[in-house]
C-alpha positions in Angstrom: -35.2 59.9 -45.3 -34.1 56.3 -45.8 -32.2 56.5 -42.5 -35.3 57.9 -40.8 -37.4 55.0 -42.0 -34.9 52.5 -40.9 -34.8 53.7 -37.3 -38.2 55.1 -36.8 -39.5 52.1 -34.8 -36.9 52.6 -32.1 -39.1 54.9 -30.0 -41.5 51.9 -29.5 -38.6 49.4 -28.8 -38.2 49.9 -25.0 -41.9 49.1 -24.3 -41.8 46.0 -26.6 -38.6 44.8 -25.0 -39.8 45.2 -21.5 -43.0 43.4 -22.4 -41.1 40.4 -23.9 -38.8 40.3 -20.9 -41.7 40.3 -18.5 -43.4 37.5 -20.4 -40.2 35.5 -20.4 -39.7 35.9 -16.7 -43.3 35.0 -16.0 -43.0 31.8 -18.0 -39.6 30.9 -16.5 -40.8 31.5 -12.9 -43.6 28.9 -13.4 -41.1 26.2 -14.0 -38.1 27.5 -12.2 -36.1 24.8 -10.2 -34.0 25.2 -7.1 -30.4 24.2 -6.8 -31.3 21.4 -4.4 -33.7 19.9 -6.9 -31.2 20.0 -9.7 -28.5 18.6 -7.5 -30.7 15.6 -6.6 -31.4 15.1 -10.3 -27.6 15.3 -11.2 -26.8 12.6 -8.5 -29.0 10.2 -10.4 -27.8 11.2 -13.9 -24.2 12.4 -14.0 -22.0 9.7 -15.5 -18.8 10.8 -13.7 -20.4 10.6 -10.2 -22.2 7.3 -11.0 -19.0 5.8 -12.2 -17.3 6.7 -8.9 -20.1 5.2 -6.9 -19.9 2.0 -8.9 -16.1 1.9 -8.3 -16.7 2.3 -4.5 -19.2 -0.6 -4.6 -16.8 -2.8 -6.5 -14.1 -2.2 -3.8 -16.4 -3.8 -1.3 -16.6 -7.0 -3.4 -12.8 -6.9 -4.0 -12.4 -6.9 -0.2 -14.8 -9.9 0.0 -12.6 -11.7 -2.5 -9.5 -11.0 -0.3 -11.2 -12.3 2.8 -11.6 -15.7 1.1 -7.8 -16.1 1.4 -8.3 -16.5 5.2 -11.1 -19.0 4.9 -11.1 -22.7 3.9 -11.8 -23.7 0.4 -13.8 -26.9 -0.4 -14.1 -28.7 -3.8 -15.9 -31.7 -5.2 -14.3 -34.0 -7.7 -15.9 -36.8 -9.7 -14.2 -39.1 -12.3 -14.8 -42.4 -14.0 -12.3 -44.5 -16.0 -13.0 -47.5 -18.2 -10.1 -49.8 -18.9 -10.1 -52.4 -21.7 -7.4 -55.1 -22.1 -7.2 -57.6 -25.0 -4.6 -60.2 -23.8 -3.3 -63.2 -26.0 -5.6 -66.2 -26.2 -3.2 -68.3 -24.3 -3.3 -65.9 -21.3 -7.1 -65.3 -21.1 -9.9 -65.9 -23.5 -11.6 -62.7 -24.8 -11.3 -59.1 -23.7 -10.9 -58.0 -20.1 -12.5 -54.8 -19.0 -13.1 -52.9 -15.7 -14.5 -49.5 -14.6 -13.2 -47.4 -11.8 -15.3 -44.5 -10.4 -14.1 -41.8 -7.9 -15.9 -39.2 -6.0 -14.5 -37.1 -3.3 -14.2 -33.8 -1.4 -11.0 -31.9 -0.9 -10.5 -29.0 1.5 -7.6 -26.6 2.1 -7.0 -24.0 4.8 -4.1 -21.6 5.0 -2.9 -21.8 8.6 -0.1 -19.3 8.1 0.5 -17.2 5.0 1.9 -13.7 5.6 1.4 -12.5 2.0 -2.3 -13.4 2.2 -2.7 -11.4 5.4 -1.1 -8.4 3.6 -3.5 -8.8 0.7 -6.5 -8.8 3.0 -5.3 -5.6 4.7 -4.6 -3.9 1.4 -8.1 -4.7 0.1 -9.6 -3.3 3.3 -7.6 -0.1 2.8 -8.7 -0.1 -0.9 -12.3 0.2 0.3 -11.4 3.4 2.2 -9.5 4.7 -0.9 -12.7 4.1 -3.0 -14.8 6.0 -0.5 -12.3 8.9 -0.6 -12.7 9.0 -4.4 -16.4 8.9 -4.1 -16.4 11.8 -1.7 -14.2 13.7 -4.1 -16.5 13.0 -6.9 -19.5 14.1 -4.9 -17.8 17.4 -4.0 -16.9 17.9 -7.6 -20.5 17.3 -8.7 -21.7 19.9 -6.2 -19.3 22.5 -7.5 -20.1 21.6 -11.2 -23.9 21.9 -10.7 -23.5 25.1 -8.7 -21.2 26.6 -11.3 -23.6 25.7 -14.2 -26.6 26.9 -12.2 -25.2 30.4 -11.5 -23.6 30.6 -14.9 -27.1 30.5 -16.3 -28.3 33.1 -13.9 -25.4 35.4 -14.7 -26.1 34.9 -18.5 -29.7 35.8 -17.9 -28.7 39.0 -16.0 -26.2 39.8 -18.8 -28.9 39.4 -21.4 -31.3 41.5 -19.3 -28.9 44.4 -18.9 -28.0 44.2 -22.6 -31.7 44.6 -23.5 -32.2 47.3 -20.9 -29.1 49.2 -22.3 -30.4 48.7 -25.8 -33.8 50.1 -24.8 -32.3 53.1 -23.1 -30.1 53.8 -26.1 -33.1 53.5 -28.4 -34.9 56.2 -26.4 -31.8 58.4 -26.6 -31.6 57.8 -30.3 -35.2 58.9 -30.7 -34.6 62.0 -28.6 -31.5 62.9 -30.7 -33.5 62.6 -33.9 -36.3 64.8 -32.5 -33.8 67.4 -31.4 -32.1 67.3 -34.8 -35.4 67.8 -36.6 -36.2 70.9 -34.5 -32.6 72.2 -35.0 -31.5 72.0 -31.3 -28.9 69.2 -31.9 -26.5 68.2 -34.7 -26.5 65.1 -36.8 -23.5 63.9 -34.8 -25.7 63.1 -31.8 -27.9 61.0 -34.0 -25.1 59.1 -35.5 -23.4 58.5 -32.1 -26.7 57.2 -30.7 -27.2 55.0 -33.8 -23.7 53.6 -33.5 -24.3 52.8 -29.9 -27.6 51.2 -30.7 -26.1 49.0 -33.4 -23.4 47.9 -30.9 -26.0 47.2 -28.2 -27.8 45.0 -30.7 -24.6 43.0 -31.3 -24.0 42.7 -27.6 -27.6 41.5 -27.1 -27.2 38.8 -29.7 -23.9 37.6 -28.0 -25.5 37.6 -24.6 -28.5 35.6 -25.9 -26.1 33.0 -27.5 -24.1 32.8 -24.2 -27.3 32.1 -22.3 -28.2 29.3 -24.7 -24.7 27.7 -24.3 -24.9 28.0 -20.5 -28.3 26.5 -20.5 -27.1 23.5 -22.6 -24.4 22.8 -20.0 -26.9 22.9 -17.1 -29.3 20.7 -19.0 -26.6 18.1 -19.7 -25.6 17.9 -16.1 -29.1 17.1 -14.8 -30.5 15.2 -17.8 -33.3 17.6 -18.5 -34.2 20.1 -21.2 -35.0 23.8 -20.7 -34.0 24.1 -17.1 -34.8 27.4 -15.5 -32.9 28.1 -12.2 -34.4 30.3 -9.5 -32.6 33.7 -9.0 -31.2 34.9 -5.7 -33.8 36.3 -3.4 -34.1 40.1 -3.3 -32.6 41.9 -1.4 -29.5 39.8 -1.9 -27.9 38.9 1.5 -24.7 36.9 1.0 -23.5 35.1 4.2 -20.0 36.0 5.5 -17.1 33.5 5.3 -16.9 31.6 8.6 -14.2 31.3 10.1 -13.0 34.7 9.0 -9.3 33.9 9.0 -7.4 31.4 6.8 -5.6 29.4 9.4 -8.7 27.4 10.7 -9.5 26.5 7.1 -6.0 25.1 6.5 -6.1 23.2 9.8 -9.5 21.6 8.9 -8.2 20.8 5.4 -5.2 18.9 6.8 -7.5 16.8 9.0 -10.2 15.8 6.6 -9.5 16.5 3.0 -10.2 13.4 0.9 -7.1 13.9 -1.2 -4.9 13.9 1.9 -6.8 10.9 3.3 -6.3 9.0 0.0 -2.6 9.8 -0.1 -2.3 8.6 3.5 -4.1 5.4 2.6 -1.7 5.0 -0.3 1.2 5.1 2.1 -0.4 2.5 4.4 -1.0 0.3 1.4 2.7 0.7 0.4 3.8 -0.4 3.9 1.6 -3.4 3.6 3.2 -4.2 0.3 6.6 -4.2 2.0 5.3 -6.7 4.6 3.9 -8.9 1.9 7.3 -8.9 0.1 9.1 -9.7 3.3 6.5 -12.4 4.1 7.6 -14.2 0.9 10.7 -15.3 2.8 8.6 -17.0 5.5 7.2 -20.5 5.3 3.6 -21.1 4.5 1.5 -23.7 6.4 -1.5 -25.3 4.8 -4.0 -27.8 6.2 -5.2 -30.3 3.6 -8.0 -32.8 3.9 -9.7 -35.2 1.5 -12.6 -37.6 1.7 -13.4 -39.9 -1.2 -15.3 -42.9 -2.4 -13.9 -45.3 -5.1 -15.9 -48.1 -6.9 -14.3 -50.8 -9.1 -16.2 -53.2 -11.3 -15.3 -55.6 -14.0 -12.8 -58.3 -14.7 -9.1 -58.3 -13.8 -9.5 -56.3 -10.6 -8.4 -57.4 -7.1 -11.8 -56.5 -5.7 -15.2 -55.3 -6.7 -17.2 -52.8 -4.7 -16.9 -49.5 -2.9 -13.8 -48.2 -1.0 -13.9 -45.2 1.2 -10.7 -43.2 1.9 -9.8 -40.0 3.7 -6.6 -38.1 4.5 -5.6 -35.2 6.7 -2.3 -33.5 6.5 -0.2 -30.4 7.0 2.0 -29.0 4.2 4.8 -26.7 5.0 6.7 -24.9 2.2 9.8 -22.9 2.9 11.5 -20.8 0.1 15.2 -21.3 0.1 16.5 -19.6 -3.0 14.5 -17.6 -5.6 17.3 -16.2 -7.7 17.1 -12.8 -6.0 13.5 -12.2 -6.8 12.4 -11.8 -3.2 15.3 -9.4 -2.3 14.7 -7.2 -5.3 10.9 -7.2 -4.7 11.5 -5.9 -1.1 13.8 -3.2 -2.4 11.2 -2.2 -5.0 8.4 -1.9 -2.4 10.7 0.2 -0.1 11.2 2.6 -3.0 7.5 2.7 -3.8 6.8 3.5 -0.1 9.1 6.5 -0.4 7.2 7.6 -3.5 3.9 7.3 -1.5 5.4 9.3 1.3 6.3 12.1 -1.2 2.8 11.9 -2.7 1.4 12.5 0.8 3.6 15.5 1.3 2.6 16.9 -2.1 -1.1 16.3 -1.3 -0.8 18.2 1.9 1.0 21.2 0.3 -1.4 21.3 -2.6 -4.4 21.3 -0.3 -2.9 24.0 1.8 -2.2 26.2 -1.2 -5.6 25.5 -2.8 -7.4 26.4 0.5 -5.5 29.7 0.9 -6.2 30.6 -2.8 -9.9 29.9 -2.4 -10.2 31.8 0.9 -8.5 34.9 -0.4 -10.5 34.6 -3.6 -13.8 34.7 -1.7 -12.6 37.6 0.4 -11.7 39.5 -2.7 -15.1 38.8 -4.3 -17.0 39.9 -1.2 -15.1 43.2 -1.3 -15.9 43.5 -5.0 -19.6 43.0 -4.3 -19.6 45.9 -1.8 -17.6 48.1 -4.3 -20.0 47.3 -7.1 -23.0 48.1 -4.9 -21.5 51.5 -4.2 -20.7 51.9 -7.9 -24.2 51.0 -8.9 -25.6 53.7 -6.6 -23.1 56.3 -7.9 -23.8 55.4 -11.5 -27.5 55.9 -11.0 -26.9 59.3 -9.6 -24.4 60.1 -12.3 -26.9 59.1 -15.0 -29.6 61.2 -13.6 -27.3 64.2 -13.3 -26.1 63.7 -16.9 -29.6 63.4 -18.3 -30.6 66.6 -16.5 -27.5 68.3 -17.8 -28.4 67.1 -21.4 -31.9 68.6 -21.1 -30.5 72.0 -20.0 -27.8 71.9 -22.6 -24.7 71.6 -20.5 -24.1 67.9 -21.5 -24.0 66.3 -24.9 -25.7 63.1 -26.1 -22.5 61.1 -25.9 -22.3 61.9 -22.1 -25.7 60.4 -21.6 -24.8 57.3 -23.6 -21.6 56.8 -21.7 -23.4 57.1 -18.3 -26.1 54.6 -19.4 -23.5 52.1 -20.5 -21.6 52.5 -17.3 -24.7 51.9 -15.2 -25.7 48.7 -17.0 -22.2 47.4 -17.1 -21.9 47.9 -13.4 -25.2 46.1 -12.7 -24.1 43.2 -14.9 -20.7 43.0 -13.1 -22.4 43.3 -9.7 -24.7 40.3 -10.4 -21.8 38.2 -11.7 -19.7 39.1 -8.6 -22.6 37.9 -6.3 -22.9 34.6 -8.1 -19.1 34.2 -7.9 -19.2 34.7 -4.2 -21.7 31.9 -3.8 -19.9 29.5 -6.1 -16.4 30.3 -4.7 -17.7 29.8 -1.2 -18.5 26.2 -2.2 -15.1 25.9 -3.8 -13.5 27.1 -0.6 -15.3 24.3 1.3 -14.2 21.9 -1.4 -10.6 23.0 -1.2 -10.6 22.5 2.5 -12.4 19.1 2.2 -15.5 20.2 4.0 -18.0 20.4 1.2 -21.1 18.3 1.9 -24.6 17.9 0.4 -25.9 20.0 3.3 -24.1 23.0 1.9 -26.3 22.8 -1.2 -29.3 23.1 1.1 -27.7 26.2 2.7 -27.2 27.8 -0.7 -30.7 26.9 -1.6 -32.0 29.2 1.2 -30.5 32.2 -0.7 -32.8 31.6 -3.7 -36.2 33.1 -4.4 -39.1 31.0 -3.3 
């Protein structure tokens, strides 16, 4: 009797569960947010992306500093000196003092300086490197927000199927108890159903916790609390992969992937560093000019008043011997160029491999979705047939429980596979270097309005 009292409310559980789920979905739909909206919020909040954007901005200012090397520099200098002399009395009575004041402009312009020219070109290439890093950060942000978005949807579906499975098991448990009471079933059916119900309760708790964790991740990305993503529109229509073969994807990756572009820029910068090192052997030519005013007052000076002076000259410096520093610097830059060349080869190979992996992964997931859709239809028919067989006595309670679990597991896996297709399609575009904010808009059209 104690066991009966403990499980007697189970017959009412499915109706209560469905009511709670319906209320939760209604409340969530009222504040559901699209992927596009959350992506826009993440672009203004995500620290990693904002740091990359700040770095790209700083590269522009670094380039501006380098451009100053090719422009004249002008400075203003002002000084004043007071001199006091206390000679012997037989030379001059009393102390002699004078004041000298100077004010002037000085200017310098590098007429020829090969290392400076290399520094300017390296800074210009650095701007392109920073832009490549920013593009990589933006692509990474798109993938992270999409992954977190659909992880929440998958967790919601997993929780929904867990609750539905639990409700169905509760009905089967109540049926097994009634049959046992009237003597048409053994206690084994009741205990099997009770065990499945307890297991379903544990699975529901785990799914609920997983949903909370996935929600925290999404909230952290966008800087909001309690974000509710919109589900996929029903019926679900996933777009095919275009192009349908892997070779065009690899070709496009080689031509526009930011990682390859950055590695190529690194090689160009290394070549410029070689030119800078070789330029250290060449002379430098500087144009110098000064314009100043000097004023002297006091005793013991040859004149009192203002004197204007100016100068214009050319300075040529030619390194003759540096103790082997220039020669070894050139050898070092040549070795670093070889490193950059190997880095470029590695980037190309890595991008090609990543693109192929992503392409075949999406293809496999699309095939899995079709297989899960067929399995869902078959599982529904199998459950109906098993339930009918249980009613007429040719199937046992355990068969019904197994058929129910198979159906809900298939539905959960089908939903997860659909989300994986969407996310991995974005990852494919990221692997080939083609992922753009417009792709977020395209995915957004797949969501419920």
